[in-house]
C-alpha positions, 0 to 999 in steps of 0.5 A: 060553825065548824071551821077548818081548825074544828074539823072532824078527822076520821081514819078508815082502816079495813078490819079495823075499828074507825077513829074519830079525831075532833081537832080543835086547837082552842080546846088543847094546852095553850102554853108548850114547853120544848126542849133542845140539848147542845153538847160542848167541851169546856176546860175551867180552873176554880181561883181560890178553891181548896179542891182539886178543881183549882187545877186546870180540868175539863168536862164534857157539858151537855145544855138543855134549854127550854123555852115556853109558849104558845104554838103559832096559829096561823094557817099557812105559815112554815112556822105554823104549830111551832112555839119557836122553830128549833133551827131558830134556837139552835142558832141563838144557843151556838152563837151566844154559848157554844161559839164562845165557849166551846174548846175553851178554858174559862176563868175568873178575872180574880186570877192575877193577870201573869196567871191570866196571860199564861192561860191564853199563851198556853191554851189560846181559846181563853174565856175571862168571866167576871165570876167563879167558873162553877156549873152554877155560876156558868147556867146563871150566865148562860140564862143572861146570854140566852133571854136576850134573844128570845122572840116576843111571845116566847119565855126561857123557861129554864136551862139544865148544865151537866158538869158531868154525867151526874152533876148539873145545876139548873136555872128556872124563870120562876125562881129569878122573877 
């Protein structure tokens, strides 16, 4: 028995070849990965570092968030065919990452209290974290912040955080199970 999800779709074009597509969602790949890119500006300073990054400096970060899951199969649902609505993912990342880190100075709690207070006075939006704010540690922190808000049935697959145009750190769920 052929249901409406299994119907052949015919496309006719005068003087052209007729194409017939057998639309059968159940023969298609079940797990799909979707990715959304985000951008934000952030400064940081590396505590006890022996290179130039020991000074306050900033980057234009690019964050790629990849989720995986089965597209919703619910005819009539506005989100039919989606793993997640990109707008929902955008709201999660904006709330958990962008609203906190964009145009902020991020510093380790290891700085002495006088230096931390000076950062707050000088820069205003200062985020104090319990780690060295390297690209590697930031991407791991971001994964922890995002994963708590992913709807059931969807998995945070990976994050890629570009600190510069050609330097980035990646986080994969499969490496952290």
